[in-house]
C-alpha positions in Angstrom: 109.6 89.1 23.8 107.7 89.8 20.6 104.4 91.7 20.2 102.8 88.5 19.0 103.6 86.7 22.2 102.7 89.8 24.3 99.3 89.9 22.6 98.7 86.2 23.3 99.9 86.4 26.9 97.7 89.4 27.6 94.7 87.7 26.0 95.0 84.6 28.2 95.7 86.7 31.3 92.5 88.7 30.7 90.4 85.5 30.3 92.1 83.2 32.7 90.1 80.1 33.7 90.7 77.6 36.3 91.9 74.4 34.6 90.4 75.3 31.2 92.0 74.1 28.0 93.3 76.4 25.3 92.3 75.3 21.9 93.7 76.8 18.7 92.1 76.6 15.3 95.0 75.3 13.3 94.7 75.3 9.5 98.4 75.1 8.8 98.4 78.5 7.3 100.6 81.5 8.3 98.2 83.0 10.8 97.3 79.9 12.8 100.9 78.7 12.7 102.2 81.9 14.2 99.4 81.8 16.9 100.1 78.2 17.8 103.9 78.8 18.0 103.5 81.9 20.2 101.1 80.2 22.6 103.4 77.1 22.8 106.2 79.4 23.9 104.6 80.1 27.3 101.5 77.9 27.8 102.3 74.4 26.3 100.6 72.4 29.0 97.1 73.7 28.2 97.3 73.7 24.4 95.2 71.6 22.0 95.3 72.3 18.2 92.1 71.8 16.2 92.3 71.1 12.4 89.4 70.7 10.0 90.0 69.0 6.7 87.3 70.2 4.4 88.4 68.0 1.6 87.8 70.8 -0.9 91.4 71.0 -2.2 93.7 68.5 -3.8 96.2 69.3 -1.2 93.9 68.9 1.8 95.4 65.6 2.9 98.9 67.0 2.7 97.8 70.0 4.8 96.4 67.7 7.5 99.7 65.7 7.4 101.6 68.9 7.8 99.6 69.9 10.8 100.1 66.5 12.4 103.9 66.8 11.8 104.0 70.3 13.3 102.1 69.3 16.4 104.2 66.2 16.9 107.4 68.3 16.5 106.1 70.9 19.1 104.5 68.2 21.4 101.0 69.7 21.0 97.9 67.5 21.1 95.9 67.6 17.9 92.2 66.9 17.2 91.0 66.7 13.6 87.7 66.6 11.8 87.1 65.6 8.2 84.3 67.1 6.2 82.9 65.7 2.9 81.7 69.0 1.3 80.7 69.5 -2.3 81.7 72.7 -4.1 78.7 75.1 -4.4 78.0 78.8 -4.7 77.9 79.2 -0.9 80.7 76.8 -0.1 82.6 79.3 2.1 79.5 79.6 4.4 79.0 75.9 4.6 82.7 75.2 5.3 82.7 77.9 8.0 79.6 76.5 9.7 81.1 73.0 9.7 84.3 74.4 11.2 82.6 76.3 14.0 80.3 73.3 14.8 83.4 71.2 15.3 85.0 73.8 17.5 81.8 74.1 19.6 81.7 70.4 20.1 85.2 70.4 21.5 84.7 73.1 24.1 83.7 72.4 27.7 83.0 74.9 30.4 86.0 77.1 31.0 87.7 76.2 27.7 89.1 78.9 25.4 89.3 78.8 21.6 91.9 81.1 20.0 91.8 82.0 16.3 94.6 83.7 14.3 92.5 86.5 12.6 94.5 89.7 12.3 94.0 93.4 11.5 94.0 92.9 7.7 91.3 90.2 8.1 89.3 92.7 10.2 89.5 95.4 7.6 88.4 93.1 4.9 85.5 91.9 7.0 84.4 95.4 7.8 84.4 96.4 4.1 82.8 93.2 3.0 79.9 93.6 5.4 79.5 97.3 4.3 79.4 96.4 0.6 77.0 93.6 1.2 74.6 96.0 2.9 74.9 94.1 6.2 76.2 97.1 8.2 79.6 98.3 9.4 80.9 95.7 11.8 83.8 93.3 12.0 84.8 90.2 14.0 84.5 90.4 17.8 87.6 90.1 19.8 85.7 87.7 22.1 82.4 86.0 22.2 80.8 82.9 23.8 81.0 79.7 21.9 79.1 76.7 23.2 80.3 76.2 26.8 83.5 78.2 26.2 84.9 81.4 24.9 86.2 82.3 21.4 89.1 84.8 21.4 91.0 86.6 18.7 94.2 87.9 20.3 95.9 89.2 17.1 93.2 91.5 15.7 95.3 94.6 16.4 98.4 93.3 14.5 98.7 93.3 10.7 99.7 90.4 8.5 103.2 91.8 8.0 103.8 91.5 11.8 102.8 87.8 11.6 104.9 87.2 8.5 107.9 88.8 10.2 107.4 86.6 13.3 107.2 83.5 11.1 110.4 84.3 9.2 112.3 85.2 12.4 111.4 81.9 13.9 112.0 79.8 10.8 108.3 78.6 10.7 106.9 76.7 7.7 103.2 77.0 6.7 100.8 76.0 3.9 99.5 78.4 1.3 95.9 77.8 0.3 95.6 78.3 -3.5 91.9 79.2 -3.0 93.1 82.5 -1.5 93.9 83.6 -5.0 90.5 82.8 -6.4 89.1 86.2 -7.4 85.6 84.8 -7.8 85.4 84.8 -4.0 84.4 88.3 -2.7 87.0 88.4 0.1 89.8 87.6 -2.3 88.6 90.2 -4.8 88.7 92.8 -2.0 92.1 91.7 -0.8 93.9 91.5 -4.1 92.0 94.1 -6.3 90.0 96.6 -4.4 91.8 97.3 -1.2 95.3 97.9 -2.7 93.7 100.6 -5.0 91.8 102.2 -2.1 94.9 102.1 0.2 97.0 103.7 -2.4 94.5 106.5 -3.1 93.4 106.9 0.6 96.4 105.8 2.8 94.5 106.4 6.0 91.4 104.5 4.9 92.0 101.2 6.8 92.4 103.0 10.1 89.4 105.2 9.6 87.3 102.2 8.6 88.4 100.3 11.7 87.6 103.4 13.9 84.1 103.7 12.4 83.4 100.1 12.8 84.5 100.2 16.5 82.2 103.2 17.1 79.4 101.5 15.4 79.9 98.4 17.5 80.0 100.5 20.7 76.8 102.3 19.7 75.1 99.0 19.1 76.2 97.7 22.5 74.9 100.9 24.2 71.6 100.6 22.3 71.2 97.0 23.3 71.9 97.9 26.9 69.8 101.1 27.2 66.8 100.6 24.9 63.8 98.8 26.3 63.4 96.1 23.7 60.7 93.5 24.1 61.2 90.7 21.6 61.3 92.4 18.2 59.5 95.5 19.4 60.8 98.7 20.8 58.7 100.5 23.4 58.8 104.2 22.5 56.7 105.1 25.5 59.5 103.8 27.8 62.0 106.1 26.1 60.0 109.3 26.9 60.9 111.2 30.1 58.5 110.4 33.0 56.3 113.3 34.3 
């Protein structure tokens, strides 16, 4: 059994629900293809793939057709949504919002949504947030979404592990040409900045992930321990009582 399947199986075991469906965000790219294939190897009866056609690329119709063909071949139910978005300076944010709105609409109580984000994605997100002045934090491994729960079972595995799995299982996937657009901040980090940083500071990705994890833990502790009232913090309640 591969580490990909192990991670997916452990994730579902930890968040088991009685009769809930297992949705997978399926773009047709490497990450979601690997995730869908791994889940289908041991939980096919609960699986539903979700695909959003943003209509932003000339190949978007072909990608949707590819996803349909894969799901038919693997006997997986597929639900799709087509968006009519116009390219703008914040198109990434708009597309993401449309995608998650669609996901949320599909989830009922007890349902799970699994996404294929991996360790490389997490490192990019941590650094992107830091450079944007938004703090040091990444994507949560789990969080509520509508009536269900969003899970990212592959966050501790790097992209190479996913690629090796895909090659070993003769999987086919779509490559999004927009991933090479250096005008997009994430792509600039991925293709220009991070390779230089990793070469100069080989341990940087692990240290960044560790710092982000500690920052997230501190935030959770503060949220739990500090007496916050709305947007105010009661300092008097923090002082030791006589």
